[in-house]
C-alpha positions in Angstrom: -13.1 15.3 13.4 -10.4 17.5 14.6 -6.9 17.1 13.2 -5.5 15.7 16.4 -8.1 13.1 16.4 -7.2 12.0 12.7 -3.7 11.8 13.5 -4.6 9.5 16.7 -6.6 7.5 14.3 -3.6 6.5 12.5 -2.4 4.5 15.3 -5.2 1.9 14.8 -5.1 -0.9 12.5 -7.8 -1.2 9.5 -9.0 -4.7 8.2 -8.7 -4.5 4.4 -11.4 -5.9 2.2 -9.7 -8.5 -0.4 -12.7 -8.1 -2.8 -13.2 -5.7 -5.4 -13.4 -2.0 -4.4 -16.8 -0.6 -4.0 -16.1 2.8 -4.1 -18.3 5.6 -5.8 -15.4 7.0 -7.8 -13.3 4.8 -10.4 -10.0 3.4 -9.7 -7.5 1.7 -12.0 -5.3 -1.5 -11.3 -3.5 -4.4 -12.8 -4.7 -8.1 -12.4 -2.7 -11.1 -13.3 -3.6 -13.1 -16.5 -1.7 -15.8 -18.2 1.6 -14.2 -17.9 0.0 -10.7 -18.6 -1.5 -8.0 -16.5 -4.8 -6.6 -17.4 -5.5 -3.0 -16.8 -8.9 -3.0 -15.0 -11.0 0.2 -14.7 -14.1 0.5 -12.3 -15.3 0.7 -8.9 -19.1 1.4 -8.9 -20.6 -1.6 -7.0 -17.5 -3.5 -7.5 -18.0 -3.7 -11.2 -15.5 -2.9 -14.0 -16.1 -0.9 -17.1 -14.6 -0.4 -20.5 -12.3 2.6 -21.0 -10.6 4.6 -24.0 -7.1 2.8 -24.1 -5.6 6.3 -24.6 -6.1 7.2 -21.1 -3.6 4.6 -20.1 -0.5 7.0 -20.0 2.1 4.8 -18.7 3.3 1.5 -17.2 6.6 0.8 -15.6 8.0 -2.4 -14.3 11.1 -2.9 -12.0 12.9 -6.1 -11.2 13.8 -6.9 -7.4 17.0 -5.1 -7.6 15.4 -2.1 -9.0 16.4 -2.6 -12.6 13.8 -1.3 -15.0 12.2 -3.7 -17.3 10.7 -3.1 -20.7 7.0 -3.4 -20.7 5.0 -4.8 -23.9 1.7 -3.3 -24.3 -1.3 -4.7 -26.0 -4.3 -2.5 -26.8 -7.7 -4.5 -27.9 -11.4 -4.1 -27.6 -11.2 -5.2 -23.8 -9.0 -2.6 -22.7 -4.9 -2.8 -22.3 -2.7 -6.0 -21.5 0.9 -5.5 -20.6 3.8 -7.8 -19.9 7.2 -7.0 -18.3 10.2 -8.3 -20.0 11.4 -10.3 -16.9 10.2 -11.0 -13.4 8.8 -7.9 -12.1 8.8 -7.1 -8.4 6.9 -3.8 -8.9 4.7 -2.3 -11.4 3.3 1.2 -11.6 0.6 2.9 -13.6 -0.6 6.3 -14.5 -4.0 6.6 -16.0 -5.4 10.3 -16.9 -9.4 10.2 -16.8 -9.4 13.7 -18.0 -11.6 16.6 -16.8 -15.4 15.9 -15.9 -17.5 18.9 -15.8 -21.1 19.0 -14.3 -23.8 21.5 -15.5 -26.4 22.6 -12.9 -28.8 19.6 -12.4 -26.9 17.5 -15.3 -24.7 14.6 -15.7 -21.1 14.9 -15.7 -19.3 15.4 -19.2 -15.9 14.4 -20.0 -14.8 17.9 -21.1 -13.3 21.1 -19.5 -15.6 23.3 -17.6 -15.1 26.0 -20.2 -16.4 23.9 -23.0 -19.7 22.7 -21.1 -22.4 25.3 -21.1 -23.9 25.8 -17.6 -21.2 23.8 -15.8 -20.2 25.4 -12.4 -17.8 22.6 -11.2 -15.2 20.4 -12.9 -12.8 17.7 -11.6 -9.6 16.6 -13.2 -9.7 12.9 -12.4 -6.0 11.4 -12.1 -5.4 7.7 -11.1 -2.3 6.1 -10.0 -1.6 2.3 -9.2 1.2 0.2 -7.7 1.4 -3.6 -7.8 3.9 -5.2 -5.3 4.4 -8.6 -7.0 7.4 -9.6 -4.9 8.3 -8.5 -1.6 11.7 -7.1 -0.8 13.9 -4.0 -1.3 11.8 -3.0 -4.1 8.7 -2.8 -2.1 10.2 -0.2 0.0 11.6 2.0 -2.6 9.8 5.2 -3.8 9.4 4.9 -7.4 8.7 8.6 -8.3 4.9 8.6 -8.4 3.5 12.1 -7.4 1.3 10.2 -4.9 2.4 7.1 -3.5 2.1 4.4 -1.0 5.4 2.9 0.0 5.8 -0.1 2.1 8.1 0.2 5.3 9.1 -3.4 5.8 10.4 -5.6 3.2 8.9 -9.0 4.6 5.7 -10.3 2.7 2.7 -9.2 4.4 0.6 -11.8 6.6 -3.2 -11.8 7.0 -4.0 -10.3 10.3 -0.8 -8.9 11.0 0.1 -5.2 11.2 1.4 -3.8 7.7 3.1 -0.3 7.8 3.0 1.9 4.7 4.2 5.5 4.1 2.1 8.0 2.0 4.2 10.3 0.0 3.4 13.4 -2.2 5.9 14.6 -4.6 8.4 12.3 -2.6 7.6 13.8 0.8 5.6 12.3 3.9 1.9 13.4 3.9 -0.1 13.7 6.9 -3.8 13.3 7.0 -4.4 11.5 3.9 -7.0 8.7 4.2 -6.2 5.0 3.5 -8.9 2.6 3.5 -10.3 -0.7 1.7 -12.2 1.8 -0.7 -13.0 5.4 -0.9 -16.3 5.0 1.2 -14.9 2.5 3.6 -13.9 3.7 7.2 -10.0 4.2 7.0 -7.1 5.4 9.0 -5.2 8.8 8.2 -1.4 9.1 7.6 0.3 10.7 10.7 2.8 13.5 10.7 5.4 11.0 9.2 2.9 9.9 6.6 2.6 6.6 8.3 -0.5 4.3 8.6 -1.0 0.7 9.8 -3.2 -1.9 8.2 -4.0 -5.4 8.5 -4.5 -7.3 5.2 -6.7 -10.2 4.6 -5.3 -13.4 3.2 -5.2 -13.4 -0.6 -5.5 -10.4 -3.0 -5.6 -6.9 -1.3 -6.6 -3.7 -2.7 -5.9 -0.4 -0.8 -7.2 2.9 -1.6 -5.8 6.3 -0.7 -6.7 9.6 -2.3 -6.8 13.4 -2.2 -8.9 16.4 -3.5 -7.4 19.7 -4.1 -9.3 22.8 -4.8 -8.3 24.9 -7.9 -8.9 28.6 -8.3 -8.4 30.7 -11.4 -8.4 27.8 -13.9 -11.3 28.1 -16.4 -11.1 24.3 -17.0 -11.6 22.9 -13.6 -12.2 23.5 -9.9 -10.8 20.5 -8.5 -8.2 18.1 -8.9 -8.8 14.4 -7.7 -6.1 12.0 -7.1 -6.9 8.4 -6.5 -4.5 5.7 -5.7 -4.8 1.9 -5.5 -2.1 -0.4 -4.1 -2.6 -4.3 -4.8 -0.5 -7.1 -3.2 -1.0 -10.5 -2.0 -0.8 -11.3 1.7 0.1 -14.9 3.0 -2.3 -16.8 5.2 -2.2 -16.4 9.0 0.2 -18.8 10.6 
């Protein structure tokens, strides 16, 4: 597909799957649980998996007016739970899954390439997430994530109706970035202004975006992979 066709594709709408992502790669997100949010990790066949809690590097929460809220974190055998001190409109998360190296004909190992005999490729896997818990001004603000999806409009999304989002990389609009229900699903690509239009389903929605960048001259890795998951609730159709 040529670049011109990719940009035209952004004018069309994507109907999002409201169920768990089925991407081959892993993603990280927050799910509400009795006043807390539980940090979930998974993706293969829609299943969640355990994870080392130290890979969760940060969780931030913001009130509707943009005021930062302190976040209580609890690490346990089932993973991490977090609670914001106040009503959070937006929560963001960063999860560093480390470097995964693959020896010729072997399985990936969670070590740098120069520490794995026979490895010829390695991916640094970085995961970012945003929960929009309350729509309004906070939903349309950029919160400083290196890779970020930002809502264009403040109104709560409604199932089946267009929802505009902007893709930002280092705070600047990014063209040609795939946005989809998951990594393997058909998607739309951001236009020259970083914009995409999607159509959510009623209820809980997960929206994936990502980018892979080749790395040269680094003995530890050959690729940096960024995966992003945006979650939000969409109201039923009118």
